[in-house]
Structures are given as structure tokens and as C-alpha cells.
N, C-alpha and C positions, 0 to 999 in steps of 0.2 A: 104440585101433585103429591099426594100422600104415598107413603111406602106401600100400603096395601093395594091401592089402585094401580101403582106401578107394577107390583108383583102380578096382579091379575092380567095386566097387559102383557107382561113378559111370559108368564106361564100359559097364556092363551095361544102362544105361537106353536106351530107344528115343528117339532124337532125331527129331522129326517136323517135316516142312515140306511145302510145296506139291509139290515134285518127289519122286516115289517113288524114282527112281534116286539122287537125292542122299542120301536117307535110307538107301538100301541101302549106298552107299559109306561113309556114316558108321558104320553097323553093322559093315561089313566092316573098316573101319579100326580100330574099337575091338577087334574080335576079333583082328586081326593084331598089335596092340600087346600085348594080353594074352598071346598065344602066342609073342611074340618074333620074329615074321616081319617083319623090318625092311624088306626090299625090297618086299614086298607092301603094307606099311603106306604106304610112299612112293608107290607106284602108286595106291593108294586115295585118298590125300590129293590127288594131282595130278588124278585124274579128278573128285574132289569139287569141287576149285577150278574146273575147267572147267565143270561143271554150274552152279556158283554164278554164273558169268559170264553165264548166260542167264536169271537171275531178273529180274523186272520192275524192281526198284528199282536195277538197274545200268544201265538204259537211258539215263539222263542222260549217261553217259560216251560214248555213240555220237557225238552231235554235237560234243562237245568234241574227241574224237580226230580226227574228219573235219576240223574247223576247223583244228586245229593242223598236220595233215599235208597238207591239201588244196591248199595253195598252193605245193607244191614241184615243180611240173612242170619247172622249169628246173634242178633239182638233179641231180647225178649219182646214178645208182641206188645205188651203193655207199654214198654219204653218207646217203641216205634210209634204207637198211637199218640203218646204224649208229645213226641217230637213233631209229628204231623200236625197236631193241634196248635203247637207253638209256631210252626211254620205259617199256618193260616192266620194266627193271631198277629204275626208280624206284618202280613199284608193288610189286615184290618187296622192295625195301629197306624200304618203310614197313611192309608186313605182317610181314616176317621179324624186323626189329629191334624195332619198336614192339609187335608182337604178343607177342613173347617177353618183353619188358620188362613189359608190362601184365599178362600172366599171372603172371610171377614176383612182381609186387607185388600180385597179387589184385585188379587193377582191371578195369573193364569196357572191353573193346576197342570203340572207336567212341564212347566217352563224350566225346572231345574235341569232337564236334559239339554238345555241350550248351553250349559257350561261344559267346555271340553274336558275338564278334569273328571266330571262325573261319567262322561261317555268313555273316556280312556280307562277309568276304573272298572267299568263293566266289561270292557274288552279284555283287560288283563285277567279279571276274575274268570271269564269264560274260557280263555286260553289255558289258564292254570288248571281248571277243572278237566279240560280235555287232555292235557299232558298227564295229569294224575290218573286219568282213566287208562292210559297206555302204560302205566307203571313207571313214569318218569320220576315221580316223587310222591310222597304222601302228604296230603293237606292236614297239618296238625296245628294245634294251638301252641303258644310258647310253653316251655317246660312247667313254669309255676301254675299257669292256668290249666295245662293239660292234666296235672296231678289232681287239681280240684275237679275237673270235668270227669275224670275217671271214676269218681265216687258215684256218679249218676249214670254212667254208661260211656261208650266209646265216643258218642257225639253228645254235646251239651244242649240243653234246652235253649240257652242263650244263643248258641250258634244257629239253631233252627229258626229262632225268632229273627235273628239278623238276616239270614238267608231269605226269609219271607218278606222282610222289608225291601231287600234288593229286588226280589221278584215283583213286588208291588211297584217299585220305582220303574222297572222295565215296562210294566203294563200301563203306566200312567197316561201316555198319549193316546190310549185306545179306549177311553172310558165312555164315550158315547152320549146319547141324548138324555138318558136317565140321570146320570150324574150332573148334566148341565142344568136340569130342573132343580136339583138339590142345591147346587152352587148358586143359582139365581135366587133361590129362597134366602140363603144366608147372606149373600152380598147385598140384596136390595132391601131386606127388612131388618137385618140384624138379629133374626131369631136363631141364635147359635145353638141353643139346647135342642130345639126341634130339628134343626139341620143335622146336629151331631148324631141323633138317633137314626135319622134317615141314612146318614153315612155309614153307621154301623150295619144297618140292614143291607145296604148296597154292597159293602165290602164282604159281608157274610155270603151273599149270593155269588159274588165274584170268586171267592176263595173255595167254595164248596167242591167244584170239580178237581181242584188241585189237592184238596184233602183226600179225595178218593184216589187220585193218581199217586199221591205219596204213599198211601196205605197199600196200594197194589204194586208199587215198584219193587218191593222185596220179593214178591211172588215170582218175578222174572228170574231171580237168582236161585229159586228153589225148585225149578222145573226138573223132574227126574231125568237122569241121563246126561247131566251136564258134562261137557267135554270140549273137544276142539271147537265146536260150533260157538261156544261162549266167547271165543276170541273174536269171532265175527260180530257178535253183539257189542263188544268193546270198541271195535272199529267204527261201527255205525254210530254209537253214542258219542265217541270222541270226535268223529267228523261233525256230528250235529253241534257240538260245543264250539268247534272252530268256525262253523258256518254262522252261528249266532254271534260270535265275536266279530266276524266280517260284516254282519248285518249292522252292528253298532259302529264299527269302524268307518262305514260310509258316512255317518253323521259327524264323527270326530275328525275325519280327514276327507273333506269334500272332493279332493282330487282323486280319490280312490277309484270311483266309477269311470272317470275319464282315462285313468291309467289302464284299467282292465279293458275298456273299449278300444284302447290304442294297440292292443296286442294283435299283430298281423296273423292272418289265417286262423281266426278264432276257432272255426269248426274243426280244422285239422288238429290244432293243439288239444281241443276238447276230446277228440277221438283218441289221440295218443295217450292222454291222461287216463281215460276209461280203460284202454287196453292194458296200461301199466298197472292200474288197480286190480284188474282181473289176474294178471300175472303174479302180482305180489300175494294175492289171496290164495291162488293155487300153490304157490311156494309155501305159504304159511300152513296149509292143510297137509302138505306132503312131508315137510321137514320134521325132525325130532331133535334138532340141535337148537339149543336155547338162543345162541347168538344170532343164528339165521332167522329164527322165529321172531326175535325182537325187532330185527331190521325189516323183516317182511311186514310186520304189523304197522310199524311207523311208515314204511313206504306206501302201503295200501291206504292208510288214513290220510297221508299227505296228498296223494294223487286224487283220491275220492273227494276230499274237501275242496281242493283247488278246482277240480272239474265242475262240481256243483256251484261253487262261487262264480266261476267263469261263465257257466251256463245261465245263472240268475242275473248277473250284473255286468257281464262282459260284452254283451251285444250292443253296439252303438244304435241308438234310436234315431230314426230319420222321419218319424211320424210328424205330421203337421198338427198344430194346436192353435188355440185361440191367440189372437194378437193382444197382448197385455200391456196396459199402462203400468208404470211404477211410481208415478208422482200423484199423490192423492189430490192435491189442490188443482193441478192442471187437468186431471181427469174429470173432476166434478165441474170445473169451469166449462170445459168443452161440452160436457153432457147438457148443462143448462142452456148453453148457446144453441146447441142442435136439438134441444128438447128430446133427448134420448134417455132411457133408463140406464142405471149403472148396476153392474155386478161386481162386488168386492170380495176377493178371496184372501182370507188371512191364512198364511201358511208359514212353515218353518222347515229347516233341513232335518230336524230330529223327528218330525211328525210323519209317521208312516201312512196314515190315512190321507194326509195331504198329497203324498206322492201317488197314492192310488187314484185320487181324483185327477191328477196331472196325466197319469199314464192310461187310465181306462175311461174316464168320463169326458175330459176336455178334448181328447183326440177323436171322439166319435163324430162322424160327419154331420149327423143331425144336430148335435149340440153346437158344433162350430158354425153351422148355417144360422141357427137361432141367435147365436152370440153376435152376429153381424149387426143386429139392431140395438145392441148394448154398447156402452163404453165399459170395457172390462178392465178392472184394476186388481193387481196382485200386490199384497202387502207382505213383504218378507219379514217375519217376526223372529228370525233366528237370533239376531242381536237386538235385545230390547232397549233401544235408545229412546230419547225423549219423544221423538216424533211417533214412534210405534206406541209408546205408552199413552200419548195423547189420543191416538185413534182408538186404542182399546177402551179408554175411558169414554170417549165420545159415543162409541157404538155398543158399549157394554159387552165386550168380548171376554168370555170366561174360560174358553178352551179352544183348542185347535184340532182339526180345521173348523173354521166358521166361514160360511159364505152368506152374505147378506145382500139385499137388493134395495135400490133407491129408484122410485118411480120417475117418470119423465118430468114431473113438477119439482123434483128435488127433495121429496119427502122419504126418509128411510121407512122401510116396510118391515113389520115384525113377523108377519105371516105371509109367505114362508121364510124360514131362516134355517139353513143347513148347518148341522153341527157334527158331521161325520161323513164317511164315504157313502155316496149315492150312485147307483148304477145310471148309465147314460139315459136310458128310456125314462126313468123316474125324474131325473134331473131336468130333462127336456120339458116335462109336464109342468114342473115348477117355474121354469123360465117363461113358459107360455102364459102364465098367470099375471106376469108383470106387464103393465101398460105404461 
């Protein structure tokens, strides 16, 4: 089979996700690529990236962006604009260069988050930014570099570029069906230059809202009448950073969710933490003593952060879900014997959209009933061992989550193929197409 015919077959698939508009642009992009309409393909990639930036698992970037740019009220506007542009260029660099390289090598884009060192690095960075927001210390470059950076402003262009790359790293597992089309083009045909410019367009759309957010972050610090209420802003932003740190800590430390769920009387503890938060905030607003103010700020941030973390991930889930096989060969053998279709879910601990499927889609009663006529297989790709790599190559998996179907005769089906989060009602319709 030629590379072009293989691409036509791959890009003819319907890439599905939560956003109908994002799916539309993915389909439009694949059609533009096949028909050779390069300009329209670039526009579709850009709009698809813009829509991807509004998906829920990109939300952790919001407090990071605000924290990085929020303290620049004393900077010249021109310098802030340059920093914001370099911040977005960092995101574009990561997606364009690494995305192209990963696809060329047939690797899963975003799989670098499977490494615990990367995850712990993000956790430490977010915690450091939260502590810095509370006045614990100032984030500064080493003395030699700081002297050089001071010649172009209090924050360097290189620092903004690096922070943009970190932000792009965090958003990598949330890239959706539009990027899947581009990666398929590069991986299956080797058209690296074509794919490179499509990656530039996609990452430009992805970075545009964060460019606007970066430029508007300084306005928060310039609101007239700044006073004690600004301490509340610091509490909220610092808490947001600690919550983002906890978000990634769940992937670096898989036992964290179980530890939180094991806290007895969760609702009572949650209520006490919220009351303590309110008490510390009242003390902060009433006091004029710096030592008491400092402790009240830290206390309210700690209690608020812990309360939200406990509320988000501390409730033990007892919901029923689909009965999953974990052995690929056994699952397919039983499916062929019983002449049943197969549903294969490729997932990983670091993949937030995968967890959304587990928590919101696979637990829906309608989906569970429909799954009874399937052999359902879950492939855990957290550790990319030889067996997982074999299955990725066999089924041409380029990103997570991916859910593919095999019909009752044992033939893999290209359409539909799910490459992101899909609501239960839409997922049910896809399952009903499989015979």
C-alpha cells in the first residue's frame, strides 16, 4: 500500500472529541490536505489549535500565565509585549519542533509526561511559583545571568521563552483531533516540511489566547484603589498554583488519590478547612501587624488549597464501569471465538482526557449496557514497554487517549476512531455503529 493511499485511509477517519467545532476543523483539515488546498489547511489547523486551547485540561496554564506576567506593572508596555510574544513562541517551538520529530519517529506526542522526573519538575515549579506569590522568596536567575538579564528588563526574553515551553509541555496531552491529523500526515508520508508549517499554524492558534492572557495579566495589578483586597488576589493565585501542583502530583505519585480518598469524614474535614479559610481571611483583613498578616495569608492559602484538592480528588469513587480486559492477545482470541466486536482503549496515568473518559463516559449506564456486546480491552501506556510499543505500531497510535474498534470478524475499523474525550451520548452512537 502506498504512503498516499494509506494517508487517505487514515485521514478519512472521523476524529471525535468533546468539541463538535474542533472535530469539524479536524475533518476540514484532512479534506484540505487530501485536495492539496494548503492555505485552507493552514487556516483549519490554526482554528483547531484555538479551539484546543479552550479544552478543560489546558486550564492549569491559566494561573501559571497570570502568575508569570501578573507582577509586571512597573515594566514598559513594549517590554511586556516582547515577553508575551516570546512566551507564545516557546509554546510554538515545543509543538512545532518536538511534534514534528515525534511524528517522524512514530512516537506518541506527550509521552514525555510518562517520565516521573518531568512530572516532579512541573510540581516543584508550580509550588515554587505559589510560594513566591506569598512572599516566601523571589524567583531570580543566578547572579551572573541576572546582571545580563537586567540590561533588557526585570524578566528576560529567554525566561519567557522557557516558561512558554513549560506551558506547552503541560498542555501536550490535551492536543485533540486536529493535531492527530497533522501527526498522521507526518508519520505516514514523511512530508515533514508540509507537516512543519501545519504545526506552526496549530501552535499559533493554541498560543493566541495565552498571548491575550499574558498581555492582560498586568492590568490586574493596575486596578485603581489597590489595597488590602490585593492580598486576597495573592491568596487565590497562590492557591491556584498549589492546586495545579497537586494536579500533576497525582500522575507522579499514583497513590495520592487513594491517600486522599482514605481520609475519614471527608465532608467534615472539608467543612473545617473552609471555615478555617474564612477565619484566616477575616484576620488578614482586620490586622495591621505584619507578622500576623503573613501567617494569616499562609494559613488561608494552605486551608483553601487543601479544601479544593480534597474536594476534587478526595472523594472515593464507587461508580460501576465497564469490565475491562488487560491482555491484548487473550481479549482478541475470546472475541474471535465468540464473534464479538472489540473496543480497545489506549490510556495512561498522565493523560487527563483518558481519566475524563473513565469518570464520565465509561460509567454512563447506556454506555455500560452497550459495552456488554463488546470485548473491552484497556491498554495502560503509562510505561512504554515493548508490548505497548508493539501495539502502538500495530494500530498506528499517535496520541492519547485513542479508542479504536475491531469488528466481529476481527478487522480493525478506521472510522470511527476516538482521539480525545467524548461525552457518553456521542460515544454511545459510535459504539452502535460497530457490528
